[in-house]
C-alpha positions, 0 to 999 in steps of 0.5 A: 500499499505504500509502495506506490509512489506519491502524485507530484505537481498537478494543476490544482487550482484554476483562475477565472476573471482574475479569481483562483479557485482550488487548492494551492501549494505555501510557502512550506512547499507542495500540497501533499508534502514530501519532496521539497517541504520546507517545514521538516524538523531537524535531527535531534538527539540519539536516532531510533530505529527500533520499538524498543528505543521508542518505547524508552525514548516515549517514556522519558521524553519531556515537554520540547523534546524532539525523537528523531526516528531514522529515515529506514526505520520500519517499526513493525508493532503487529506482536506486541499489539495482539498479545499486549494491546500495546499503544505508544503514548506520547506526553504533551508536548513532544515531537515525533519525526523523519524525514519523509521527502529529504534527500529521497527518503521515505521517511520512517515507518511504523506499522501494525497489521493487528486488526484491532489496533486502536489506537497505535498512538495516543496523545497524552498531552497538548501540544504533540506533533508528529512530522514526516513519518509513515503510519501504516494501519492493518487494512486497506480494504473496503470490506464491502462484502463484511457491509453487505452482510450486515445491513443488506438486503439479500434472502439469506441474509434476512436483510441484514444481520444487524450493527452487534454484527458488523463491530465484531471485525475488529477495527484501527485508529492510527492517532488519537488525540483528546487534549489541543494543540495536536499537529500532524505534518509532512506524513503519509497515513494509510489503513485504518479502519476506523480513522488514520487521525481521530480527533476526540477532542481539544481545539487547535489542533492542525493536520496539513501537508500529509498524504492520507490514503486507503482508509476506506473500511465501508461503514467507518473508514475516514481520514480525519474523525472529529468528535468533540475538537475543532480543527485546521485541515489544509494542503492535505492529498486524499485518496481512496477513503471513504469520507477523507475528513469527518464528525459527529456533529456532537455540539463544540466541533467544528472543522476548516478545511482548505488547499485540499485536494480529493484525487479522485476515488472516494469511497463515499462524500469526501467530507462529511458532518454528521446531524443529531438523527446520525447520533439519535439524540434527539437533535439535529445538530451538526455540530458549530461550524464547517469552513469549505475553502479553495479545496479541489474535489476530484472525486464524482462523489459528493464534495461535503455532505452535511446531515443536519444544521450546524449552531452558526454556518457551513461556509463553501466558496473559491473550491473546484469542484468535479461537479458542474456546481456546487449545488450538485457538489454539496448535499446540507440543510440549512444555514450553508452559505455558497460563495463564488465555486467552479465546477468542471475539474477532471484530474490529470 
């Protein structure tokens, strides 16, 4: 799954009438990070190349410390996650970093092939950063047959075996955070059947310049998922996710997504916010607010679905959609405000 070369370049923005629509790179480097990324963490301290070294350093790490992983390292957590339910816990203020994109390096790979890896990393405090790493989960597949067996209508499934059956198959998360100020930048994350990044709570999260792909387990499958959390999500490349960005829609949640690119393959709509009907909490609340600005959508699936009413509004502007119009690309209920957008984007 991580053997494929990340797409490089591409025309992700267009000028019409003196205005720019879609995603543009910034001074930090290319959308998706990698080669040319200019905010990479510099090596610091003893180099980490094994799981035992990583665990020892995490246990002793202090705020402000950088834990540097060798770019050629492949740290496989499979056995210990399966046997011990190992979770790698990162103290507040600590940075885990490697050299993705520098001198041809793919960056250190940390992986688990145990289906019930939930999570691989747990953030223990505010101000944690993951940079220049690859995090590979156990399940890049859609598992459509399992979903149909659980919720389908074929006669031998008797209307589907239901949620209890569906959730007997374990799911996985890459990074779980419930504290303020998580940063994930210049990373590659894929194969996580619940979410590559699971923002349970907190404010000020910044997810930028990553390649996030193959998180597409049918029924879940999120690149970045929110519960009661707020985040800025920018200049990421997304592909082969069920929803690249999603939210439970609980009050006290929202995200701004700007200058991101959907490369073309999506199991369902690309960006999402659930409403009260999904949670069955007797409300129609779909988070606090959403801003979807300057993104480029190469998928024929809906670009955005908001399944209820946000407390404030959904702002949709300066995007370049696959669909002909923003009205065709976005499905919302109330409090959706459209600025200028354009349609007709086709991936190269």
